[in-house]
C-alpha positions in Angstrom: -23.6 26.5 46.2 -25.3 28.0 43.1 -26.2 25.9 40.0 -23.5 26.0 37.3 -24.8 26.3 33.7 -24.3 23.0 31.8 -21.9 24.3 29.1 -19.8 26.2 31.7 -19.6 23.1 33.9 -18.4 20.9 30.9 -15.9 23.6 29.9 -14.5 23.8 33.4 -14.2 20.0 33.6 -12.3 19.7 30.3 -10.2 22.8 30.5 -7.6 21.3 32.9 -7.6 17.8 31.3 -4.2 17.2 29.7 -3.7 14.0 27.7 -1.7 11.3 29.4 1.9 11.2 28.1 3.0 7.7 29.1 3.7 5.4 26.1 3.8 1.7 26.0 4.3 -0.9 23.3 1.6 -3.5 22.8 1.3 -6.5 20.5 -0.7 -5.6 17.5 -3.5 -8.1 18.3 -4.1 -6.2 21.5 -4.0 -2.7 20.0 -7.7 -2.4 19.0 -9.2 0.8 20.5 -5.8 2.1 21.7 -4.4 5.6 20.8 -1.3 5.5 18.5 1.5 7.4 20.3 3.8 8.2 17.3 3.6 8.3 13.5 3.9 4.8 12.1 6.2 4.3 9.0 6.1 1.4 6.6 8.9 -1.1 7.0 8.2 -2.7 3.7 6.6 -2.0 0.3 3.1 -3.4 -0.6 2.8 -5.0 -3.0 6.4 -5.9 -2.8 6.3 -7.0 -6.5 4.1 -6.4 -9.5 1.1 -8.6 -8.8 -1.8 -9.9 -10.8 -5.1 -8.3 -10.1 -7.1 -11.2 -11.8 -7.0 -14.9 -12.5 -5.8 -15.4 -16.1 -2.6 -15.4 -18.1 0.4 -13.1 -17.9 1.8 -12.2 -21.3 3.4 -9.5 -23.5 0.9 -7.1 -24.8 2.9 -6.8 -28.0 2.2 -10.4 -28.8 -1.5 -9.6 -29.2 -1.3 -7.4 -32.3 -3.7 -9.6 -34.1 -6.4 -11.4 -32.0 -7.6 -14.0 -31.6 -4.1 -15.6 -31.4 -2.6 -18.6 -29.7 0.3 -18.5 -27.2 2.4 -21.2 -25.6 1.8 -21.8 -21.9 5.3 -21.9 -20.4 4.5 -22.2 -16.7 2.4 -21.0 -13.7 2.5 -18.3 -11.1 0.5 -18.6 -7.9 0.5 -16.6 -4.6 3.6 -17.8 -2.8 4.8 -19.7 -5.8 6.2 -17.4 -8.5 7.1 -18.5 -12.0 10.8 -19.1 -12.1 12.0 -17.7 -15.4 11.6 -15.0 -18.0 8.7 -14.6 -20.3 9.6 -15.7 -23.9 8.1 -14.0 -26.9 4.8 -15.6 -27.8 4.5 -17.2 -24.4 1.9 -17.0 -21.6 2.1 -17.9 -17.9 -1.0 -19.2 -16.1 -1.4 -16.7 -13.2 -3.7 -16.2 -10.2 -4.8 -13.2 -8.3 -2.0 -11.8 -6.1 0.7 -13.8 -7.8 3.9 -12.2 -9.0 3.9 -11.1 -12.6 6.8 -12.9 -14.4 9.8 -10.9 -15.7 9.1 -9.8 -19.2 5.3 -9.9 -18.9 3.5 -6.5 -19.0 -0.2 -7.5 -19.0 -2.6 -10.0 -17.6 -5.6 -11.2 -19.7 -8.5 -12.4 -17.6 -9.4 -16.0 -18.2 -12.9 -15.2 -19.4 -11.2 -13.6 -22.4 -9.4 -16.8 -23.3 -10.0 -20.3 -24.5 -7.8 -23.3 -23.5 -6.7 -25.0 -26.7 -4.6 -27.7 -24.9 -2.5 -28.3 -21.9 0.2 -26.3 -23.6 -1.7 -23.7 -25.6 -4.2 -20.9 -24.9 -6.2 -18.7 -27.3 -6.5 -15.0 -26.4 -9.7 -13.5 -27.8 -9.1 -9.8 -27.3 -6.1 -7.4 -27.4 -4.7 -6.1 -24.1 -2.9 -2.8 -23.3 0.4 -2.9 -21.5 -0.2 -2.7 -17.7 -3.7 -4.2 -17.8 -4.7 -6.0 -14.6 -1.4 -5.5 -12.9 -1.0 -4.0 -9.4 2.4 -2.3 -9.5 4.9 -2.7 -6.7 4.3 0.0 -4.1 0.8 0.7 -5.3 -0.6 0.6 -1.8 2.5 2.0 0.1 6.2 2.1 -0.1 8.8 1.5 2.6 9.2 4.6 4.6 5.8 6.0 3.9 3.7 7.3 6.9 1.0 4.7 7.3 -0.8 6.1 10.4 -0.6 9.4 12.2 -0.1 9.8 16.0 -3.3 10.3 17.9 -5.4 7.9 15.8 -7.7 5.5 17.7 -6.8 2.1 16.2 -9.5 0.2 14.5 -9.5 -3.1 12.5 -8.4 -1.5 9.2 -5.7 0.6 10.8 -4.3 -2.5 12.6 -4.4 -4.5 9.4 -2.5 -1.7 7.6 0.1 -1.6 10.4 0.6 -5.4 10.2 0.9 -5.2 6.4 3.5 -2.5 6.8 5.7 -4.8 8.8 4.7 -4.1 12.4 4.0 -6.7 15.0 3.8 -4.3 18.0 2.7 -0.7 18.2 3.5 2.3 20.4 0.3 3.5 22.1 -0.6 5.9 24.8 -1.3 4.4 28.2 -5.0 3.9 28.7 -6.7 6.4 31.0 -7.2 4.7 34.4 -10.7 5.3 35.8 -11.5 4.1 39.3 -15.3 3.5 39.8 -16.9 3.3 43.2 -20.6 2.6 43.6 -21.6 4.0 47.0 -24.5 3.1 49.2 -25.6 0.6 51.9 -28.6 -0.4 49.7 -26.5 -1.8 46.9 -25.9 -5.5 46.0 -23.9 -6.7 43.0 -25.5 -7.7 39.7 -26.8 -11.3 39.9 -27.6 -11.0 43.6 -31.2 -10.9 44.7 -31.7 -7.6 46.7 -33.4 -7.8 50.0 -35.8 -5.4 51.6 -34.6 -1.8 51.1 -31.9 -2.9 48.7 -31.3 -2.5 45.0 -28.9 -3.8 42.3 -25.7 -1.8 41.5 -26.5 -1.5 37.8 -25.3 2.1 37.4 -21.6 1.2 38.0 -21.9 -1.6 35.4 -23.1 0.8 32.7 -20.6 3.6 33.7 -17.7 1.1 33.4 -18.9 0.2 29.9 -19.0 3.9 29.0 -15.4 4.3 30.2 -14.3 1.3 28.1 -16.1 2.6 25.1 -14.2 5.9 25.4 -10.9 4.0 25.5 -10.3 4.0 29.3 -9.4 1.1 31.7 -11.6 0.6 34.7 -10.4 0.1 38.2 -13.4 -1.4 40.0 -13.5 -0.2 43.6 -16.6 -2.2 44.1 -19.6 -1.3 46.3 -18.6 1.1 49.1 -21.0 1.4 52.1 -22.0 4.8 53.5 -19.2 4.8 56.0 -16.5 7.5 56.2 -13.7 5.0 56.7 -14.9 2.8 53.9 -15.1 5.8 51.5 -11.7 7.0 52.6 -10.2 3.6 52.0 -11.7 3.5 48.5 -10.4 6.9 47.6 -6.9 6.1 48.9 -6.9 2.9 46.8 -7.7 4.9 43.7 -4.7 7.1 44.5 -2.4 4.1 45.2 -3.4 2.6 41.8 -2.6 6.0 40.2 -6.1 6.5 38.7 -6.4 9.4 36.4 -10.1 9.8 37.3 -12.1 8.8 40.4 -15.8 8.3 39.7 -18.2 7.9 42.5 -21.8 7.0 41.9 -24.4 8.1 44.5 -23.9 10.0 47.7 -23.1 13.2 46.0 -26.1 15.2 47.2 -26.5 17.0 50.5 -28.5 14.6 52.6 -27.4 13.2 56.0 -26.2 10.0 54.3 -24.5 11.7 51.4 -20.9 11.5 52.6 -18.9 11.5 49.4 -18.2 15.2 49.3 -17.3 15.6 53.0 -14.9 12.6 52.9 -13.3 13.8 49.7 -12.6 17.2 51.4 -11.2 15.3 54.4 -8.8 13.5 52.0 -7.7 16.9 50.5 -9.9 17.1 47.4 -10.7 20.5 45.9 -14.2 20.6 44.6 -14.8 22.9 41.6 -18.6 22.6 41.4 -21.3 20.5 43.0 -24.5 21.3 41.3 -25.2 21.8 37.6 -28.2 23.5 36.0 -29.3 20.4 34.1 -32.1 17.8 34.2 -31.5 15.0 35.0 -28.1 15.1 36.8 -28.2 18.3 39.0 -26.2 16.8 41.9 -23.1 16.4 39.8 -19.8 17.0 41.6 -16.4 17.7 40.0 -13.0 18.5 41.3 -9.5 17.0 41.9 -7.7 15.0 44.5 -4.0 15.7 43.9 -3.4 15.0 40.2 -6.5 12.8 40.0 -9.7 14.2 38.5 -12.8 13.5 40.6 -16.3 13.2 39.2 -19.2 12.4 41.5 -22.3 11.2 39.6 -25.8 11.1 40.9 -27.3 7.8 42.1 -30.6 7.8 40.1 -30.1 5.6 37.0 -30.9 8.1 34.3 -29.1 10.8 36.1 -26.0 8.6 36.4 -26.0 7.5 32.8 -26.8 11.0 31.4 -23.9 12.6 33.3 -21.6 9.8 32.4 -22.3 10.3 28.7 -22.1 14.1 28.9 -19.2 14.6 31.3 -17.2 11.3 31.9 -17.0 10.1 28.3 -15.6 13.5 27.0 -13.2 13.6 30.0 -11.8 10.2 29.2 -11.5 11.0 25.5 -9.7 14.3 26.3 -7.3 12.6 28.7 -6.7 10.0 25.9 -5.8 12.7 23.5 -8.8 12.1 21.2 -10.6 14.9 19.4 -14.1 15.6 20.7 -16.5 13.0 19.1 -19.2 14.6 17.0 -22.2 13.3 19.0 -24.1 16.5 19.1 -26.2 16.8 16.0 -29.1 18.7 14.5 -32.4 17.0 14.0 -36.1 17.7 13.6 -38.6 17.4 16.5 -40.9 14.4 16.2 -43.3 15.7 18.9 -44.1 19.0 20.5 -42.2 20.0 23.7 -43.0 22.4 26.5 -41.2 25.6 27.4 -38.1 25.0 29.6 -37.1 26.5 32.9 -33.6 27.6 34.1 -32.1 24.1 33.7 -30.9 22.5 30.5 -33.0 19.4 29.9 -31.7 16.1 28.3 -34.8 14.1 27.3 -34.4 10.5 26.5 -35.5 10.1 22.9 -35.6 7.7 20.0 -34.4 8.6 16.5 -36.4 8.0 13.3 -35.2 8.4 9.7 -35.7 11.8 8.3 -37.6 12.5 5.1 -35.6 12.1 1.9 -32.4 11.5 3.7 -32.7 14.7 5.8 -32.0 15.2 9.5 -33.3 12.5 11.9 -36.6 12.9 13.6 -36.1 13.1 17.4 -39.0 11.8 19.4 -38.9 12.3 23.2 -40.1 9.2 25.1 -43.2 9.5 27.2 -41.7 9.1 30.7 -38.7 11.1 31.7 -38.4 10.2 35.4 -34.7 9.9 36.4 -35.2 6.5 38.1 -36.5 4.7 34.9 -34.0 2.4 33.3 -36.7 0.9 31.0 -37.0 4.3 29.3 -33.2 4.8 29.0 -32.8 1.3 27.5 -35.2 2.3 24.6 -33.4 5.6 24.0 -30.7 6.2 21.3 -30.4 9.9 21.8 -30.7 12.7 24.3 -32.9 15.6 23.1 -31.2 18.9 24.2 -33.6 21.5 25.6 -31.5 24.6 26.5 -32.3 26.6 29.6 -35.3 29.0 29.1 -36.1 27.5 25.7 -39.6 28.3 24.4 -42.2 25.6 23.6 -41.6 24.0 20.2 -43.8 22.2 17.8 -43.1 19.0 15.9 -41.1 19.8 12.8 -39.0 22.4 14.5 -35.2 22.2 14.4 -33.6 20.7 17.5 -30.3 19.5 18.8 -29.6 16.0 20.2 -26.7 14.0 21.6 -26.3 10.6 20.0 -26.1 7.6 22.3 -24.1 4.7 21.0 -22.3 1.5 22.0 -19.0 2.9 20.7 
């Protein structure tokens, strides 16, 4: 099977990915990171009343024609405890931030511009215009307004707005279900001490975190040994649990022990491509098993994480109905790089602040071996070197993919 160019492989993977259409209602305190399924309308007005923007005194601006002047304190208005009455001419109501403005008052003077004469009198030192320091009813939103649009990924501020608008539960798209299988006889779970010829299944841990960061839900298929029956059982479980995506890690190459591809074919999978012209990550496999997308990631740590960032994350976002995240950016090379061959390179790199607020400097890390997690853990970007790119000097423009926790 010939190598598929990187951009073509990504396009082929995403082209047939239709967002999930199932909708569920979740309590608002569990809506963080979920995708809003319908426009959300306000059920109430905020503020629901004219409210004070400052601590001070509510009064009639017309009573301040000549200042300083003294006014009678006729009561108090605090948040949750409104003044019960109307504002008399020549009167003032002690008021606190967020409290309802009394009927008849049309301004609030801040307490720094007053002097307390007695328990019942206050001196106002400066004139005030009508409307000063008052937040009008509906200043934030009115009942019936569209608060949030469908397709938004809900963050803290959006959830707070929804709650303020009268919602205790929200309609959201079902999370994309991603079944993750770490394959290989050599793997032991995190926390276990590997024996001779064994290693820790760290890749599946990181891949699951990438899925969650993209908004998906992980179905952990565990560690699957290099046995046809075990692999077939894992793939069947993914179908039973109605996974939208099956991700395998390792076993996707063409060695005698690389059984993922053959077992997938036995189960009825259609493989679209198996090798991609990229480094690291060449033995990347993609296809479908019934309605389920299949993505076979390489087993080397850097290869696994690079392909998860570049293929799996966009796939989960597309299935979630999210727009493509703007992680590909322009930068300035912080060190010279060699000419490239027929494969697109993704070099682990660190970012440094650009000069005078300009584009970031992208500095490739010294060692790029696909087995090195220590290097990947220091990286915050992937420097993109297109196929057949010429050698480039430090200071040249470049492109990079931002790596992030979110």
